Every structure is written in C-alpha cells, then in structure tokens.
KEKE-59210 format. One record per atom (N, C-alpha, C): y, z, x; residue number from 1; residue in one letter. Coordinates in nm, 3 decimals. Atoms other than C-alpha are relative to their C-alpha. Layout:
<rs>
R       py       pz       px  seq  type
R        Y        Z        X  NUM     A
...
</rs>
This chain:
<rs>
R       py       pz       px  seq  type
R   -0.103   -0.031    0.062    1     M
R    3.772   -4.575   -4.118    1     M
R    0.150    0.086    0.079    1     M
R   -0.166   -0.164   -0.166    2     A
R    4.146   -4.451   -3.977    2     A
R    0.028    0.061   -0.194    2     A
R   -0.054   -0.053    0.094    3     N
R    4.281   -4.243   -4.297    3     N
R    0.131    0.001    0.005    3     N
R   -0.148    0.039   -0.067    4     F
R    4.652   -4.268   -4.376    4     F
R    0.073    0.049    0.067    4     F
R   -0.159   -0.070   -0.124    5     L
R    4.885   -4.090   -4.118    5     L
R   -0.118   -0.053    0.140    5     L
R    0.033    0.081   -0.097    6     E
R    4.594   -4.250   -3.852    6     E
R    0.024   -0.134    0.005    6     E
R   -0.010    0.243    0.003    7     S
R    4.691   -4.620   -3.965    7     S
R    0.148    0.055   -0.021    7     S
R   -0.087    0.067    0.026    8     L
R    5.028   -4.532   -4.031    8     L
R    0.087    0.034    0.157    8     L
R    0.000   -0.011   -0.148    9     F
R    5.042   -4.377   -3.640    9     F
R   -0.029   -0.140    0.051    9     F
R    0.037    0.108   -0.041   10     A
R    4.868   -4.701   -3.574   10     A
R    0.125   -0.085    0.007   10     A
R   -0.077    0.110    0.015   11     Q
R    5.126   -4.903   -3.740   11     Q
R    0.168    0.048    0.120   11     Q
R   -0.090    0.014   -0.008   12     L
R    5.438   -4.720   -3.590   12     L
R   -0.014   -0.009    0.167   12     L
R   -0.019    0.014   -0.169   13     N
R    5.300   -4.727   -3.247   13     N
R    0.021   -0.216    0.021   13     N
R    0.031    0.138   -0.003   14     R
R    5.233   -5.127   -3.277   14     R
R    0.164   -0.119   -0.007   14     R
R   -0.146    0.032    0.104   15     A
R    5.593   -5.149   -3.422   15     A
R    0.123    0.058    0.089   15     A
R    0.042   -0.007   -0.124   16     D
R    5.656   -4.960   -3.072   16     D
R    0.220   -0.049    0.027   16     D
R   -0.123    0.033    0.059   17     D
R    6.098   -5.077   -3.083   17     D
R    0.076   -0.026   -0.104   17     D
R   -0.090    0.035    0.117   18     R
R    6.126   -5.217   -3.383   18     R
R    0.035    0.096   -0.082   18     R
R   -0.013   -0.122    0.127   19     V
R    6.306   -5.063   -3.657   19     V
R   -0.095    0.010   -0.080   19     V
R    0.143   -0.015    0.131   20     V
R    6.096   -4.878   -3.917   20     V
R    0.019    0.111   -0.060   20     V
R   -0.121   -0.055    0.133   21     L
R    6.346   -4.693   -4.129   21     L
R    0.129    0.071    0.085   21     L
R   -0.145    0.009    0.050   22     R
R    6.705   -4.666   -4.187   22     R
R   -0.001    0.116   -0.102   22     R
R   -0.125   -0.179    0.005   23     E
R    6.956   -4.354   -4.282   23     E
R    0.103   -0.079   -0.036   23     E
R   -0.140    0.060    0.018   24     I
R    7.201   -4.397   -4.488   24     I
R    0.102    0.135   -0.003   24     I
R   -0.056   -0.146    0.031   25     R
R    7.444   -4.145   -4.361   25     R
R    0.201   -0.023   -0.043   25     R
R   -0.190    0.066    0.016   26     G
R    7.807   -4.181   -4.539   26     G
R    0.067   -0.148   -0.008   26     G
R    0.060    0.190   -0.058   27     E
R    7.892   -4.538   -4.427   27     E
R   -0.038   -0.036    0.086   27     E
R    0.084    0.059   -0.158   28     Q
R    7.680   -4.542   -4.144   28     Q
R   -0.137   -0.057    0.006   28     Q
R    0.162    0.035    0.044   29     F
R    7.350   -4.699   -4.137   29     F
R   -0.059    0.047    0.165   29     F
R    0.039   -0.095   -0.148   30     L
R    7.163   -4.457   -3.864   30     L
R   -0.188   -0.147   -0.005   30     L
R    0.245    0.068    0.013   31     S
R    6.732   -4.663   -3.781   31     S
R    0.013    0.107    0.124   31     S
R    0.061   -0.019   -0.088   32     V
R    6.511   -4.589   -3.562   32     V
R   -0.118   -0.030    0.009   32     V
R    0.167    0.108   -0.008   33     A
R    6.205   -4.790   -3.408   33     A
R   -0.082    0.120    0.015   33     A
R    0.130   -0.062   -0.005   34     G
R    5.894   -4.672   -3.453   34     G
R   -0.101    0.096    0.172   34     G
R   -0.015   -0.047   -0.097   35     S
R    5.869   -4.557   -3.092   35     S
R    0.093    0.167   -0.023   35     S
R   -0.092   -0.154    0.007   36     E
R    6.151   -4.256   -3.111   36     E
R   -0.003    0.080   -0.112   36     E
R    0.065   -0.128    0.122   37     L
R    5.996   -4.123   -3.481   37     L
R   -0.145    0.012    0.101   37     L
R    0.145   -0.073   -0.035   38     L
R    5.618   -4.094   -3.333   38     L
R    0.078    0.169    0.137   38     L
R   -0.014   -0.103   -0.097   39     E
R    5.879   -3.913   -3.021   39     E
R    0.021    0.144   -0.053   39     E
R   -0.026   -0.092    0.147   40     Q
R    6.014   -3.732   -3.326   40     Q
R   -0.116    0.075   -0.067   40     Q
R    0.059   -0.066    0.109   41     V
R    5.724   -3.604   -3.483   41     V
R   -0.089    0.032    0.094   41     V
R    0.082   -0.039   -0.139   42     G
R    5.535   -3.517   -3.102   42     G
R    0.114    0.131   -0.028   42     G
R   -0.041   -0.106   -0.066   43     K
R    5.812   -3.264   -3.055   43     K
R   -0.037    0.052   -0.155   43     K
R    0.054   -0.131    0.106   44     V
R    5.792   -3.092   -3.406   44     V
R   -0.121    0.039    0.003   44     V
R    0.191   -0.032    0.032   45     R
R    5.408   -3.103   -3.435   45     R
R   -0.009    0.093    0.168   45     R
R    0.021   -0.070   -0.054   46     A
R    5.426   -2.920   -3.080   46     A
R    0.126    0.127   -0.064   46     A
R   -0.078   -0.131    0.022   47     F
R    5.696   -2.662   -3.206   47     F
R   -0.062    0.075   -0.111   47     F
R    0.100   -0.059    0.119   48     L
R    5.450   -2.576   -3.536   48     L
R   -0.093    0.019    0.095   48     L
R    0.095   -0.021   -0.089   49     R
R    5.178   -2.523   -3.279   49     R
R    0.029    0.098    0.060   49     R
R   -0.063   -0.153   -0.014   50     H
R    5.398   -2.268   -3.110   50     H
R    0.052    0.097   -0.070   50     H
R   -0.020   -0.082    0.053   51     S
R    5.521   -2.139   -3.358   51     S
R   -0.040    0.108   -0.117   51     S
R    0.127   -0.012    0.119   52     G
R    5.222   -2.090   -3.524   52     G
R   -0.029   -0.006   -0.094   52     G
R    0.010    0.084    0.137   53     I
R    5.143   -2.249   -3.800   53     I
R   -0.049   -0.096   -0.009   53     I
R    0.141    0.009    0.032   54     Q
R    4.814   -2.277   -3.905   54     Q
R   -0.075   -0.093   -0.093   54     Q
R    0.071    0.029    0.141   55     P
R    4.606   -2.577   -4.097   55     P
R   -0.064    0.079   -0.103   55     P
R    0.015   -0.028    0.124   56     G
R    4.595   -2.516   -4.419   56     G
R    0.151    0.123   -0.056   56     G
R   -0.112   -0.069    0.035   57     D
R    4.953   -2.286   -4.422   57     D
R    0.022   -0.117   -0.094   57     D
R   -0.096    0.043    0.069   58     R
R    5.169   -2.346   -4.669   58     R
R    0.147   -0.048    0.061   58     R
R   -0.115   -0.016    0.035   59     C
R    5.485   -2.458   -4.606   59     C
R    0.175   -0.085   -0.073   59     C
R   -0.106    0.123    0.032   60     A
R    5.833   -2.532   -4.743   60     A
R    0.071   -0.111    0.078   60     A
R   -0.084    0.077   -0.116   61     L
R    6.062   -2.845   -4.581   61     L
R    0.106   -0.005   -0.143   61     L
R   -0.110   -0.020    0.057   62     L
R    6.401   -2.775   -4.740   62     L
R    0.143   -0.113    0.071   62     L
R   -0.068    0.081   -0.046   63     A
R    6.598   -3.096   -4.621   63     A
R    0.091   -0.070   -0.102   63     A
R   -0.071    0.103    0.073   64     P
R    6.862   -3.370   -4.695   64     P
R   -0.123   -0.137    0.037   64     P
R    0.087    0.092   -0.012   65     N
R    6.671   -3.668   -4.726   65     N
R    0.082   -0.100    0.092   65     N
R   -0.137   -0.017   -0.142   66     S
R    6.749   -3.753   -4.327   66     S
R   -0.164   -0.099    0.063   66     S
R    0.129    0.042   -0.073   67     I
R    6.490   -3.962   -4.070   67     I
R   -0.050    0.118    0.070   67     I
R    0.008   -0.069   -0.015   68     A
R    6.476   -3.659   -3.971   68     A
R   -0.137    0.146   -0.063   68     A
R    0.014   -0.082    0.056   69     W
R    6.336   -3.512   -4.247   69     W
R   -0.172   -0.099   -0.083   69     W
R    0.124    0.145   -0.056   70     V
R    6.037   -3.847   -4.233   70     V
R   -0.145    0.117    0.073   70     V
R    0.093   -0.068   -0.074   71     A
R    5.895   -3.700   -3.914   71     A
R    0.009    0.124   -0.018   71     A
R    0.071   -0.157    0.044   72     I
R    5.914   -3.287   -4.019   72     I
R   -0.114   -0.043   -0.074   72     I
R    0.078    0.014    0.094   73     D
R    5.727   -3.414   -4.290   73     D
R   -0.177   -0.055    0.045   73     D
R    0.129    0.111   -0.080   74     L
R    5.461   -3.646   -4.089   74     L
R   -0.096    0.145    0.126   74     L
R    0.058   -0.187   -0.098   75     A
R    5.414   -3.342   -3.802   75     A
R   -0.111    0.051   -0.153   75     A
R    0.096   -0.110    0.056   76     M
R    5.326   -3.116   -4.067   76     M
R   -0.128   -0.024   -0.043   76     M
R    0.113    0.087    0.065   77     M
R    5.090   -3.361   -4.242   77     M
R   -0.081   -0.002    0.134   77     M
R    0.173    0.016   -0.060   78     A
R    4.915   -3.439   -3.928   78     A
R   -0.042    0.127    0.092   78     A
R    0.064   -0.077   -0.084   79     E
R    4.878   -3.078   -3.817   79     E
R   -0.059    0.071   -0.120   79     E
R    0.150   -0.106    0.038   80     G
R    4.653   -2.994   -4.086   80     G
R    0.119    0.134   -0.158   80     G
R   -0.067   -0.166    0.019   81     V
R    4.993   -2.784   -4.273   81     V
R    0.032   -0.044   -0.132   81     V
R   -0.021    0.047    0.113   82     I
R    5.056   -2.857   -4.657   82     I
R    0.099    0.095   -0.084   82     I
R   -0.130    0.062    0.047   83     V
R    5.336   -2.945   -4.733   83     V
R    0.078    0.010   -0.097   83     V
R    0.043   -0.050    0.170   84     V
R    5.557   -2.804   -5.040   84     V
R    0.164   -0.086    0.023   84     V
R   -0.150   -0.007   -0.035   85     P
R    5.910   -3.010   -5.010   85     P
R    0.080    0.052   -0.065   85     P
R   -0.090   -0.077    0.047   86     L
R    6.210   -2.862   -5.114   86     L
R    0.092   -0.105    0.010   86     L
R   -0.065    0.108   -0.061   87     Y
R    6.478   -3.097   -5.211   87     Y
R    0.124    0.061   -0.043   87     Y
R   -0.175   -0.126    0.020   88     A
R    6.884   -2.905   -5.212   88     A
R    0.046   -0.016   -0.071   88     A
R   -0.101    0.019    0.189   89     R
R    7.012   -3.098   -5.515   89     R
R   -0.119   -0.030   -0.056   89     R
R    0.123   -0.020    0.061   90     Q
R    6.653   -3.065   -5.654   90     Q
R   -0.069    0.130   -0.043   90     Q
R    0.050   -0.180   -0.060   91     A
R    6.558   -2.670   -5.563   91     A
R    0.049    0.062   -0.154   91     A
R    0.031   -0.079    0.108   92     A
R    6.745   -2.576   -5.861   92     A
R    0.060   -0.042   -0.167   92     A
R   -0.030    0.065    0.045   93     D
R    6.833   -2.801   -6.060   93     D
R   -0.046   -0.032   -0.091   93     D
R    0.053    0.062    0.078   94     E
R    6.565   -2.938   -6.141   94     E
R   -0.198    0.070   -0.003   94     E
R    0.164   -0.074    0.052   95     G
R    6.277   -2.634   -6.184   95     G
R   -0.033    0.066    0.128   95     G
R    0.033   -0.080   -0.083   96     A
R    6.269   -2.431   -5.838   96     A
R    0.048    0.079   -0.040   96     A
R   -0.037   -0.154    0.065   97     D
R    6.286   -2.069   -6.007   97     D
R    0.063    0.024    0.124   97     D
R   -0.013   -0.082   -0.019   98     Y
R    6.290   -1.937   -5.711   98     Y
R   -0.119    0.003    0.153   98     Y
R    0.019    0.026   -0.183   99     L
R    6.169   -1.926   -5.265   99     L
R   -0.044    0.138    0.008   99     L
R    0.093   -0.139   -0.025  100     V
R    5.895   -1.705   -5.145  100     V
R   -0.003   -0.084    0.196  100     V
R    0.016   -0.022   -0.186  101     F
R    5.903   -1.619   -4.746  101     F
R   -0.034   -0.012    0.053  101     F
R    0.089   -0.117   -0.068  102     G
R    5.716   -1.518   -4.514  102     G
R   -0.104   -0.065    0.089  102     G
R   -0.030   -0.185   -0.020  103     P
R    5.547   -1.295   -4.351  103     P
R    0.125   -0.015    0.054  103     P
R   -0.158   -0.032   -0.027  104     V
R    5.879   -1.176   -4.304  104     V
R   -0.074    0.091    0.154  104     V
R    0.100   -0.146   -0.025  105     F
R    5.574   -0.875   -4.086  105     F
R   -0.029   -0.066    0.018  105     F
R    0.172    0.068    0.082  106     E
R    5.273   -0.898   -3.983  106     E
R   -0.013    0.091   -0.095  106     E
R    0.096   -0.002    0.079  107     T
R    5.053   -0.855   -4.227  107     T
R   -0.160    0.045    0.019  107     T
R    0.177   -0.019    0.008  108     A
R    4.680   -0.666   -4.212  108     A
R   -0.035   -0.109   -0.084  108     A
R    0.080    0.071    0.039  109     S
R    4.645   -0.943   -4.487  109     S
R   -0.059   -0.208    0.093  109     S
R   -0.064    0.113   -0.061  110     H
R    4.685   -1.207   -4.230  110     H
R   -0.012   -0.032    0.129  110     H
R    0.018   -0.056   -0.148  111     P
R    4.550   -1.053   -3.893  111     P
R    0.072   -0.130    0.060  111     P
R   -0.006    0.123   -0.021  112     G
R    4.693   -1.324   -3.641  112     G
R    0.143    0.003   -0.020  112     G
R   -0.103    0.081    0.061  113     R
R    4.999   -1.467   -3.791  113     R
R    0.120    0.056   -0.006  113     R
R   -0.125   -0.042   -0.065  114     P
R    5.375   -1.437   -3.646  114     P
R    0.055    0.014   -0.102  114     P
R   -0.097   -0.013    0.111  115     A
R    5.617   -1.281   -3.850  115     A
R    0.063   -0.068    0.048  115     A
R   -0.149    0.061    0.014  116     R
R    5.934   -1.441   -3.927  116     R
R    0.091    0.067    0.050  116     R
R   -0.137   -0.112   -0.066  117     G
R    6.144   -1.125   -3.906  117     G
R    0.104   -0.001   -0.083  117     G
R   -0.137   -0.030    0.110  118     L
R    6.455   -1.051   -4.086  118     L
R    0.094   -0.148    0.018  118     L
R   -0.144    0.101   -0.018  119     E
R    6.726   -1.288   -3.900  119     E
R   -0.038   -0.138   -0.048  119     E
R    0.061    0.155    0.117  120     A
R    6.499   -1.593   -4.052  120     A
R    0.017    0.021   -0.141  120     A
R   -0.020    0.033    0.082  121     L
R    6.451   -1.456   -4.328  121     L
R    0.155   -0.008   -0.108  121     L
R   -0.185   -0.020    0.069  122     A
R    6.861   -1.403   -4.397  122     A
R    0.094   -0.143   -0.022  122     A
R   -0.034    0.076    0.004  123     E
R    6.883   -1.739   -4.259  123     E
R   -0.035   -0.077   -0.166  123     E
R    0.058    0.011    0.048  124     V
R    6.680   -1.885   -4.537  124     V
R    0.082    0.031   -0.151  124     V
R   -0.070   -0.034    0.111  125     A
R    6.840   -1.682   -4.812  125     A
R    0.088   -0.069    0.015  125     A
R   -0.163    0.049    0.065  126     A
R    7.211   -1.799   -4.778  126     A
R   -0.062   -0.132    0.029  126     A
R   -0.028    0.139   -0.041  127     A
R    7.086   -2.186   -4.686  127     A
R   -0.056   -0.063   -0.181  127     A
R    0.124    0.052    0.143  128     V
R    6.880   -2.188   -5.075  128     V
R    0.097    0.075   -0.061  128     V
R   -0.083   -0.032    0.068  129     P
R    7.128   -2.157   -5.369  129     P
R   -0.084   -0.004   -0.152  129     P
R    0.050   -0.044    0.124  130     I
R    6.837   -2.003   -5.552  130     I
R   -0.112    0.132    0.139  130     I
R    0.065   -0.148   -0.067  131     P
R    6.648   -1.627   -5.527  131     P
R   -0.090   -0.006    0.091  131     P
R    0.160    0.001   -0.111  132     V
R    6.410   -1.584   -5.224  132     V
R   -0.067    0.121   -0.035  132     V
R    0.123   -0.141   -0.006  133     L
R    6.142   -1.347   -5.210  133     L
R   -0.048    0.020    0.070  133     L
R    0.041   -0.025   -0.137  134     A
R    6.013   -1.159   -4.888  134     A
R   -0.128   -0.018   -0.062  134     A
R    0.093   -0.096    0.015  135     I
R    5.652   -1.113   -4.853  135     I
R   -0.038   -0.054    0.139  135     I
R   -0.029   -0.039   -0.149  136     G
R    5.441   -1.025   -4.538  136     G
R    0.024    0.135   -0.012  136     G
R   -0.059   -0.087   -0.052  137     G
R    5.420   -0.690   -4.450  137     G
R    0.049    0.096   -0.027  137     G
R   -0.090   -0.041    0.074  138     I
R    5.600   -0.537   -4.690  138     I
R    0.015    0.194   -0.086  138     I
R   -0.011   -0.159    0.093  139     D
R    5.653   -0.116   -4.805  139     D
R    0.123   -0.002   -0.026  139     D
R   -0.206   -0.005    0.046  140     A
R    5.986    0.031   -4.882  140     A
R    0.082   -0.024    0.042  140     A
R   -0.094   -0.054   -0.099  141     E
R    6.138    0.110   -4.590  141     E
R    0.061   -0.192    0.041  141     E
R    0.008    0.130   -0.027  142     R
R    6.076   -0.316   -4.510  142     R
R    0.112   -0.041   -0.111  142     R
R   -0.104   -0.013    0.090  143     A
R    6.204   -0.348   -4.836  143     A
R    0.094   -0.011   -0.059  143     A
R   -0.150   -0.006    0.038  144     R
R    6.548   -0.246   -4.857  144     R
R    0.084   -0.102    0.158  144     R
R   -0.080    0.004   -0.067  145     A
R    6.572   -0.381   -4.504  145     A
R   -0.022   -0.161   -0.028  145     A
R   -0.005    0.133    0.062  146     C
R    6.449   -0.725   -4.681  146     C
R    0.127   -0.032   -0.088  146     C
R   -0.166    0.050    0.060  147     R
R    6.750   -0.668   -4.924  147     R
R    0.070   -0.038    0.057  147     R
R   -0.168   -0.004   -0.047  148     E
R    7.000   -0.590   -4.723  148     E
R    0.041   -0.169    0.071  148     E
R    0.054    0.067   -0.082  149     A
R    6.824   -0.918   -4.500  149     A
R    0.058   -0.185   -0.160  149     A
R   -0.040    0.106    0.134  150     G
R    6.966   -1.114   -4.871  150     G
R   -0.102   -0.026   -0.090  150     G
R    0.021   -0.044    0.109  151     A
R    6.656   -1.102   -5.056  151     A
R   -0.041    0.031   -0.072  151     A
R   -0.069   -0.129    0.148  152     A
R    6.659   -1.065   -5.410  152     A
R   -0.093    0.006   -0.068  152     A
R    0.095   -0.086   -0.018  153     G
R    6.295   -0.927   -5.401  153     G
R   -0.099    0.024    0.104  153     G
R    0.054    0.028   -0.108  154     F
R    5.972   -0.910   -5.268  154     F
R   -0.172   -0.027   -0.093  154     F
R    0.109   -0.011    0.005  155     A
R    5.680   -0.984   -5.301  155     A
R   -0.154    0.099    0.110  155     A
R    0.083   -0.055   -0.098  156     A
R    5.304   -0.783   -5.135  156     A
R   -0.093    0.054   -0.083  156     A
R    0.134   -0.057    0.037  157     I
R    4.958   -0.681   -5.147  157     I
R   -0.045    0.131    0.020  157     I
R    0.072   -0.097   -0.039  158     G
R    4.902   -0.368   -4.954  158     G
R    0.143    0.138   -0.068  158     G
R   -0.099   -0.047   -0.015  159     Y
R    5.201   -0.218   -5.061  159     Y
R    0.001    0.075   -0.167  159     Y
R   -0.014   -0.074    0.197  160     F
R    5.094   -0.203   -5.488  160     F
R   -0.102    0.039    0.037  160     F
R    0.167   -0.083   -0.023  161     R
R    4.765   -0.083   -5.345  161     R
R    0.005    0.147   -0.008  161     R
R    0.014   -0.129   -0.013  162     E
R    4.919    0.174   -5.249  162     E
R    0.063    0.098   -0.103  162     E
R   -0.036   -0.081    0.120  163     R
R    5.030    0.318   -5.523  163     R
R   -0.083   -0.020   -0.111  163     R
</rs>
C-alpha cells in the first residue's frame, strides 16, 4: 500500500495538465497543473540534495502561502526532512518567540554537515520579525560575527563545554 506522499504524487502524475492548485495573489488567480507542480517539487528536491540537507534534518519553512510553498513543503517531506512551518504573519503574532538558524559554521558535533554561513544568517535575520539565534561551530569570535550579521544571540555545545 502506498504512503501519503506516494499517493499524492501518483494523483499529480495522473492529473498531468489539469489544474490541481490555485493561488490568489491580489486580484489575480494563479494556477498550476499536476505536471507543473511535480516539476517544481523535483527542482526543490534537487536543490535540497545539492545543499546537503539530509533526511531527518529539521528545516524551517518561512514563506507566504503560495503554490511555491506547497512545492517546497512537498519536496522537503519527500526528502525525509522534518518540516517546521513558520508563517510570516503567524510567527511573531501567534507564539514563535525566536528562530534558530544553523549550522552557521562547520561543527564537530555534526561532521560533514555543510555550513550555511554568515551571509545566509544575515538574510534570515533581516527577513523575520523575531530574534534569530545562531547555532553551529560558535566560539567567542564567531559569536561576535553572528551578532554583527544580525543574530540576537547564539546556542552552542562545544563553546560551553570548554568554559
């Protein structure tokens, strides 16, 4: 018996050029056919693999409700990623107190996991209305760099073990 995603992807394949999803954007209605949505999901899956995202990784998804959001969410689930949806309007207003971003740097506690970097941290910190905590490979010097990039603070393992 097929699981949820297998069933959904099979239905999208059968839908082919029929509209499966509509998005309201202002006064416009955008539509996507089954084959188009599957193509978008495929592109996101390839990006996730290329970026080093692993099954079991927790990834926050912060985007407006849209066709793209659905494609990203489906791709993340198909890759075995634990999706943590954050809604731009909801995050600060309905309970999210902060966002954890990382790993900013390579870290001994997660060898082989690619670092996201200070530039990506700065982009996220500028895009969300709640404080962002940096995590991953943080030491005293890197903590300062994270603060300069816009992080409100940091979380660490090794840094505190050494103290």
